[in-house]
C-alpha angles and dihedrals in degrees: 000000000000093000089050090053092051092050088051092049094047092047093048091050093046090054093046090053093050097058128071099210139063105262124200115244089255091054092047089047091056090051095047092042090064089062098032109031093180095056116112129222087240090060090054092049093048091052093047090048091056094048092046092048090053093046090248088293104153097206094050094045091052090050093050090049089051095239135106120269092241091053091053097043 
């Protein structure tokens, strides 16, 4: 399960880094879903919530998720 979560986080962040706008969670879900068909909208929301809570600070977000920064990014 932990590996699956890491893959989801990396994919979500990769998609966010590719676009030049501020997508809604639903728009981001549609992009991520193309690469990870089994991801849920809830998973996208949860990952965005962690990022937002930590001010999109990669180090703090990784710490809150209980993983290393290099694993997350």
